[in-house]
C-alpha positions as CSV (number, residue, x, y, z in Angstrom):
1,P,-51.3,172.7,64.1
2,P,-48.2,173.8,65.8
3,T,-47.9,173.6,69.6
4,P,-48.7,177.1,71.5
5,P,-46.4,178.3,74.1
6,P,-46.7,177.6,77.9
7,A,-48.6,180.6,79.5
8,A,-46.2,180.4,82.5
9,P,-43.5,178.1,83.8
10,A,-44.2,176.0,87.0
11,P,-44.5,179.0,89.6
12,T,-42.2,179.6,92.3
13,P,-43.0,178.9,95.7
14,A,-42.8,181.1,98.8
15,A,-41.7,184.3,97.1
16,T,-43.1,186.4,99.6
17,S,-41.8,184.4,102.7
18,R,-39.0,185.7,104.7
19,E,-38.4,182.6,107.1
20,R,-38.0,179.4,105.0
21,V,-36.0,181.1,101.9
22,G,-34.3,184.4,101.2
23,L,-34.9,186.9,98.7
24,E,-31.5,186.5,97.3
25,A,-32.6,182.6,96.7
26,V,-36.0,183.2,95.6
27,T,-34.6,186.1,93.3
28,A,-32.1,183.9,91.5
29,Q,-35.5,181.4,91.2
30,V,-37.2,183.9,89.3
31,H,-34.3,185.0,87.2
32,G,-34.0,181.3,86.1
33,A,-37.6,181.1,85.4
34,A,-37.8,184.2,83.7
35,A,-35.1,183.0,81.0
36,L,-36.5,179.9,80.5
37,A,-40.1,181.7,79.8
38,R,-38.4,183.9,77.7
39,A,-36.8,180.8,76.0
40,F,-40.0,178.9,75.3
41,G,-42.1,182.3,74.6
42,A,-44.3,181.8,77.6
43,P,-45.0,185.7,78.6
44,W,-45.4,185.3,82.0
45,V,-43.7,183.8,85.6
46,G,-45.9,182.6,88.0
47,I,-45.0,183.0,92.1
48,Q,-47.1,181.9,95.0
49,P,-46.8,183.3,98.4
50,G,-45.1,182.1,101.5
51,E,-46.4,181.6,105.0
52,R,-47.6,184.2,106.8
53,P,-44.4,185.0,109.5
54,D,-45.2,184.2,113.0
55,G,-46.2,187.2,115.0
56,A,-47.2,189.3,112.0
57,D,-51.0,190.5,111.2
58,E,-52.3,191.4,107.8
59,R,-50.8,194.6,107.3
60,D,-46.9,193.5,108.4
61,A,-47.7,190.5,105.9
62,L,-48.8,192.4,103.0
63,R,-45.7,194.9,104.0
64,E,-43.6,192.2,103.4
65,A,-44.7,191.1,100.1
66,R,-44.5,194.4,98.7
67,H,-41.0,194.8,99.6
68,R,-40.0,191.4,98.2
69,L,-42.3,191.2,94.9
70,G,-41.5,195.2,94.0
71,R,-37.8,193.7,93.9
72,L,-38.8,190.5,91.5
73,A,-41.1,192.5,89.4
74,L,-37.4,194.5,88.8
75,A,-35.7,191.6,87.9
76,V,-38.1,190.1,85.3
77,V,-37.7,193.5,83.2
78,R,-34.7,192.1,81.6
79,Y,-36.6,189.2,80.3
80,D,-39.3,190.5,78.5
81,V,-42.0,188.5,81.0
82,G,-44.2,189.6,83.7
83,L,-44.4,188.2,86.8
84,A,-48.1,187.1,88.1
85,I,-48.8,186.6,91.7
86,L,-51.3,183.3,92.7
87,P,-52.5,184.1,95.9
88,L,-53.1,181.1,97.9
89,G,-56.5,180.9,99.5
90,H,-54.9,178.9,102.7
91,A,-55.1,180.5,106.0
92,W,-51.4,180.6,106.2
93,S,-51.1,182.5,102.9
94,S,-49.3,185.6,103.1
95,I,-51.6,186.7,100.3
96,R,-55.1,184.9,100.3
97,T,-56.9,186.8,98.0
98,I,-57.4,188.2,94.6
99,R,-58.4,191.8,96.3
100,E,-55.0,192.0,98.4
101,A,-52.9,190.8,95.6
102,G,-54.6,193.6,93.7
103,D,-53.4,195.6,96.2
104,V,-50.0,194.9,96.2
105,I,-49.7,195.3,92.5
106,E,-50.7,198.4,92.7
107,A,-48.6,200.0,95.6
108,V,-45.5,198.0,93.5
109,G,-46.3,200.1,90.9
110,R,-44.4,198.1,88.0
111,K,-46.7,197.4,84.9
112,S,-44.4,193.8,84.9
113,L,-46.3,192.7,88.2
114,G,-49.9,191.0,87.6
115,I,-51.7,188.3,88.9
116,A,-53.0,184.5,88.1
117,L,-55.9,184.1,89.4
118,D,-57.3,180.5,90.4
119,T,-60.6,179.8,90.8
120,F,-60.2,177.2,93.7
121,H,-58.0,179.1,95.2
122,M,-60.7,181.9,95.1
123,H,-62.9,179.9,97.2
124,L,-60.8,178.8,99.6
125,A,-60.2,182.7,100.7
126,G,-64.1,183.3,100.7
127,S,-63.4,185.7,97.2
128,R,-66.5,186.5,95.3
129,P,-66.8,187.0,91.7
130,E,-67.5,190.5,92.1
131,D,-63.9,190.9,93.3
132,V,-62.5,190.8,90.1
133,G,-64.2,194.0,89.2
134,H,-61.7,195.5,91.6
135,L,-58.6,194.2,89.2
136,R,-57.1,195.8,86.1
137,A,-57.7,194.3,82.8
138,R,-53.5,194.8,82.4
139,W,-52.9,192.9,85.6
140,I,-54.4,189.3,84.5
141,G,-51.7,187.4,82.9
142,L,-53.5,184.2,83.2
143,V,-56.7,182.7,84.5
144,R,-56.8,178.9,86.1
145,I,-60.2,177.4,86.2
146,A,-60.9,174.7,88.8
147,D,-64.0,173.5,90.7
148,A,-64.3,172.4,94.1
149,P,-66.8,170.2,96.0
150,A,-69.2,171.6,98.4
151,G,-68.0,171.7,102.5
152,D,-66.1,174.0,104.4
153,P,-63.2,175.4,102.2
154,E,-60.5,175.7,105.2
155,T,-60.3,171.6,104.7
156,L,-59.7,171.5,101.0
157,R,-56.4,171.0,99.4
158,D,-55.4,170.9,95.8
159,A,-56.4,167.3,95.3
160,H,-60.0,168.2,95.9
161,R,-59.7,170.2,92.5
162,L,-62.7,168.9,90.2
163,P,-63.1,169.5,86.5
164,P,-65.1,172.8,85.7
165,G,-68.6,172.2,86.4
166,D,-68.3,169.1,88.9
167,G,-68.6,171.3,91.8
168,V,-70.2,174.2,93.7
169,I,-67.7,177.6,92.1
170,P,-69.8,179.8,90.0
171,L,-67.5,179.6,86.9
172,A,-69.3,181.0,84.6
173,D,-69.8,184.1,86.6
174,I,-66.2,184.7,87.4
175,V,-65.4,184.2,83.7
176,S,-67.7,186.5,82.5
177,R,-66.8,189.0,84.9
178,V,-62.8,188.7,83.7
179,R,-64.3,189.3,79.8
180,A,-66.1,192.4,81.3
181,L,-62.6,193.8,82.0
182,G,-61.6,193.1,78.2
183,V,-59.0,191.1,79.1
184,G,-57.5,188.2,76.7
185,A,-55.6,186.0,79.1
186,T,-54.8,182.5,78.5
187,A,-57.6,180.3,80.4
188,V,-56.4,176.8,81.3
189,G,-58.0,173.8,83.2
190,G,-56.1,173.4,86.6
191,C,-57.0,170.2,87.7
192,P,-54.3,167.5,88.7
193,L,-54.4,164.3,86.5
194,P,-55.7,160.6,87.9
195,G,-53.3,158.4,89.7
196,A,-53.8,155.4,86.8
197,P,-51.5,156.4,84.0
198,G,-54.2,154.6,81.4
199,E,-57.1,157.4,82.9
200,A,-54.5,160.0,81.7
201,A,-55.9,160.4,78.2
202,G,-59.4,160.4,79.1
203,W,-59.1,162.8,81.9
204,A,-57.0,165.3,79.5
205,K,-60.3,165.6,77.3
206,R,-62.9,165.8,79.8
207,L,-61.4,168.5,81.3
208,R,-60.7,170.1,78.3
209,D,-64.4,169.8,77.2
210,Q,-65.3,171.0,80.6
211,T,-63.4,173.9,80.5
212,A,-64.6,174.9,77.0
213,A,-67.8,174.5,77.9
214,V,-67.3,176.9,81.0
215,L,-65.3,179.7,78.6
216,G,-68.5,179.3,76.0
217,A,-71.2,179.4,79.0
218,P,-73.1,182.6,78.6
219,A,-73.2,185.5,81.6
220,P,-75.7,184.6,84.0
221,A,-78.8,186.0,84.1
222,G,-78.2,189.8,85.1
223,R,-75.0,190.1,84.2
224,R,-74.8,190.8,80.1
């Protein structure tokens, strides 16, 4: 069978940061990613928030994010692709939670702006499955599924991502709530490959099978 198009190119980092990189430089990166997405038939371009500026509170950070993401969402319109915010759950991130991302999308008010849900970063940020219900179906462009080990989420990094079902995140609940919105977004397993090249094939199959098991799981009791 033909290979399906990618859901989105690799996300552009620091899209909301005013200190590390200028808006014009980020805009140029997004133009390039959007052109690549269109060429390959990918419907979305991913972007990651930058660090919250020194001395800025949550309100300041979100105001800055609205300004920047409004311009970036306008930039991708000509390519007929969407711009998906991937909230990062780390304490330094200017957009940590899916609720914050939803507030930014609502405030910007452009149809080209959406969200990429990442279950691992939801866990890091302390987001709950119920928070999915505060999003609109048309906003959700991609769902990245990964589990996390038990312990303090603030100590976790992307290298700690686990295959679905191997950790403590209520993945079936999150997925069922996404489906309840009527979302038909692409879902992918979001875990790093092991270091040894010879393990990649078996790892990929395991990741695929365990992701499929989460996607095929019934809604938790009381959620049907």
